[in-house]
Phi, psi and omega in degrees: 000130176240119182253120181278138177232162181275170189298320182295323178296318181299317184286336185253353187285129175230124181281120178291150181298135179248009183305312184295321178293319177296320177299321178294323177299315180294319180299334180288343179239003188302323181279357183255356185224165170275315177220151171209144178224140172234130173234118182249134178233144173219127183241126174254118188212158179231154174228129170254113176268149180217151177206152180051038174072017180220144171298138183245326182206144176238125178237148177234138183220162165235122177252141181227145180204135174231132179242136186235143178226129178224144179225151175200131180048047176068017175245150183216158174221150174228161177202148175233130179235150186267060178196159169241019176291125189297318180299321178290322177296318179298315179298322182290319181289326176295321179295318180298317180297319179295326183279347183303322180294343183268352180294124190285329188233150173287156178272115183293343181263002187299134168223149177297143181296122175223165181235145184240101176088177184260135179274132177231148179295134181282137177285136176083007183274343184228131176236111182300336181293341177295337178265015183268209186293128181293339179298332176299319182286324176298316177300317180293321175299314178298326175300315180297315179298316181295323179296322179290318180295324180294333178273358173116358178292158178268317181210162184219149179213164179151209182208146172241121178242148177203154182173192183224135174248133174246133184230141182230134185233132169220148176218175186282359171278350183098001179288133178229128185223152174226150175213154180213131180216157179242168180204149172223134183213124174246132167242120181235130179243120181268145179234138173210108188055242180258018183249141175230154174212141182243139173221162183220159164222124179230152183195162172284334183208191188283333185294322181268002183276120186234071185294327179298320181296320178296312178299318181297315180299316180297320178294318180298318182295317181288326178294324180296326185266348194300319186261005181280145174290159176268138183224152175253146176239160180276156173299139179169195180251131184228151166286131190224135168267120176261129175291164182305325179298319181285310182301313179298320179297308187288318180287333172298318179294323177299312182296313185291327183272324187253324192260034172245149188291332180295315178297326177292314181298318182274004177058036173255010176251154176277001176238160182238174179300328180291344180280345180297127185090002180246161178284118180239359183211176174305140180288000175269354188254123171236135180227133177236148165265128188253049187300331186252014175269102191301332183283352182259133180299133181105338180292155177203161189274334180217160183252193186280001173246012179075017178268148174295143180281160179224136167282143192216127170285124180263309174244129175239106186049047176087348181271133175286100188269328183209158168234159185279140184228145157250186180302319186293311183288327179301318180299323179291333180262002181058047179221198179240160180298145174265006178082029184248031168281096189248115175068352172195187186245011187258292186256115175301144184220155173283162177247325181204114185264131177246124180261136184297146174276165183222224187244001181285158176299160178273332183270154186296318180301315179294325178293318180296317178299319180293324179297315180082279179230129182157210183233145167250119181240136190245339181203158180210163172202176179054059176278134181228152179250138172265328177203108188289324181295320177278351179072023179280125186216164166221151180212142183277133178275135185236151174066204188300126172223126187238141170270131185242129174225137180057031177079015180224149174286129184243343181200155171261151187236150178222161172066038180258156169229146161274125179228100188200208184223162177300328181299321176295317179299325182279311188279329185263010174297125182256311183191175179215167182290165186287344179225160181222162179217161176291136177220145174186142171208182195294336180258018179247115191295322189230128176303150182215155165254111191227140168269181163288143186233137176256122177244134178266132174064047180274137183288125181234135175231166180264132170071000000 
């Protein structure tokens, strides 16, 4: 449910604590269940849309969501409703409790609700200035647009969103938790004749928000491609530089699909328990989930089982060092949860994936020179899987795509797909740029801190 409110309401609205009311709801069913959890979220956010180099519309919303989990006799039910209204939450949990007896099978993963460690508020996750004067954000948006125009773009469009999420957790053990975080996210798409390029800047607050950098990158990319002829290439394997949007997107999918314990247990992952501690990727590649780094978008202080979150190295120089756990999967592995019960209680998931930096140049010209011969790809969308266990996927290339020969861009490309496997992304990783940045946009499942990445022999198809 999304409820539109006016600007004055947005700036003055403060959500009163609902912890005590949620606790009362749980106490009313405590003797009827083994475990119960309620997680309520409320997000106050704004969006500034822009087109033709000017802001066009500003909207303000409040979004609400409550997720409920109940268990009895090793059976469980969950539900999500689009409200934080206590009467609605009470009605929903009462209905779930009544339905528990009709669940036909016990849950083979069931474990009694327990907690591992103390939850603490993450430093840097909330910036009060995000709830301040909207004119600050309009000025920053204009800075991004002007930076793109200065690099040669003709026009720019996209959206700047910002807001605050408040989250409340209660369970039948008596644990009560609260969290609050802010976010700022710009997506800018630059246009020059028939060429487009997308760049982003995301942050928890104003200090890490760099809209000028995003605008400049988008403008540089379209200017680089504008005078190049269009060329077609054959299906095949190419050395490819992936921009941060693509690299963050794809490696986030690798971690979420393969490197969680549930996928390993259910044999829907391409790696097994025996692979832990072994080399499964290029020794140049390190990937971490940064769940407890408050300055990174996606981080949070506690998970859906009331456990403190942990940042976790998943790959260390190509070695599978850890996999993500919740309480259920941890019991199967005879270990403890890593705090990765994210958005549900079944499959552990990452919150923010960080890809290691390397030795490649930071600027696009330097990257192209280092590549020599191959492709530069900057954005993707509509990723689909052919076989998740084998990691077979395809994704459509969007915006600037360049053919590189002799260390120089020689043509622009259209209608391409990456069609390959997770194993290629892992094993054929060659190097990455010296710096990385936070990236995320609407078609990217998991926020990431990503550099530019060089992959050898990546499968590319037309159309």
